[in-house]
C-alpha positions as CSV (number, residue, x, y, z in Angstrom):
1,X,-21.6,21.4,-27.0
2,X,-20.2,19.5,-23.6
3,X,-18.3,16.4,-24.7
4,X,-18.8,13.9,-22.1
5,X,-16.8,10.7,-22.0
6,X,-17.9,7.3,-22.2
7,X,-16.7,4.4,-20.4
8,X,-14.6,2.3,-22.9
9,X,-16.4,-1.4,-22.4
10,X,-12.4,-2.9,-22.9
11,X,-11.0,-0.8,-19.8
12,X,-8.9,-3.0,-17.5
13,X,-9.8,-4.0,-14.0
14,X,-7.4,-5.0,-10.9
15,X,-6.3,-8.4,-10.7
16,X,-6.5,-8.8,-14.7
17,X,-3.5,-10.6,-16.7
18,X,-1.9,-8.6,-19.9
19,X,0.9,-8.4,-22.6
20,X,2.9,-5.7,-23.5
21,X,1.3,-4.6,-27.4
22,X,4.6,-2.1,-27.7
23,X,7.0,-3.4,-29.9
24,X,10.5,-4.5,-28.1
25,X,9.0,-4.9,-24.9
26,X,7.9,-8.3,-24.2
27,X,6.3,-8.9,-21.1
28,X,3.6,-10.3,-18.8
29,X,1.9,-8.3,-15.9
30,X,-1.2,-8.4,-13.7
31,X,-3.1,-5.1,-12.5
32,X,-2.9,-4.1,-9.3
33,X,-4.7,-0.8,-9.3
34,X,-6.4,0.7,-11.6
35,X,-5.7,4.8,-11.6
36,X,-8.6,5.8,-13.6
37,X,-9.0,7.7,-16.4
38,X,-6.0,10.6,-15.9
39,X,-4.2,10.0,-19.6
40,X,-4.1,11.9,-22.9
41,X,-7.7,12.3,-23.5
42,X,-9.0,10.8,-20.6
43,X,-7.2,7.5,-21.3
44,X,-7.4,5.0,-18.5
45,X,-3.8,4.3,-16.4
46,X,-3.1,1.1,-14.3
47,X,-0.2,-0.2,-12.0
48,X,1.1,-3.1,-13.5
49,X,3.3,-5.4,-11.2
50,X,5.6,-7.7,-13.2
51,X,7.2,-10.8,-11.5
52,X,6.8,-12.2,-8.1
53,X,4.4,-10.4,-5.9
54,X,6.9,-9.2,-3.2
55,X,9.1,-8.6,-4.7
56,X,7.7,-7.6,-8.5
57,X,8.4,-5.0,-10.3
58,X,5.8,-2.5,-10.2
59,X,4.6,0.8,-13.1
60,X,2.8,2.9,-14.3
61,X,1.1,2.6,-18.2
62,X,-1.8,3.3,-20.5
63,X,-4.5,0.7,-20.6
64,X,-3.9,1.2,-24.9
65,X,-0.6,-0.5,-24.6
66,X,-1.6,-3.5,-22.9
67,X,-3.9,-6.4,-24.2
68,X,-5.6,-9.2,-21.5
69,X,-5.0,-12.3,-21.5
70,X,-6.6,-15.2,-20.7
71,X,-5.9,-16.0,-16.9
């Protein structure tokens, strides 16, 4: 039987404001790129910007390690 992957209804989108839900890492950021379902078991990977739009840090992280917050 073939496995089909279904998109999660909670997937993050570009522009979403997010916070880390990983203990010990307390930061707020903005999703700037959706890298798609590239992680283990097809987990969504997103690029996050923390800080200033021009000089802020950017990195990739699993969407499962983030929580969406109100704008």
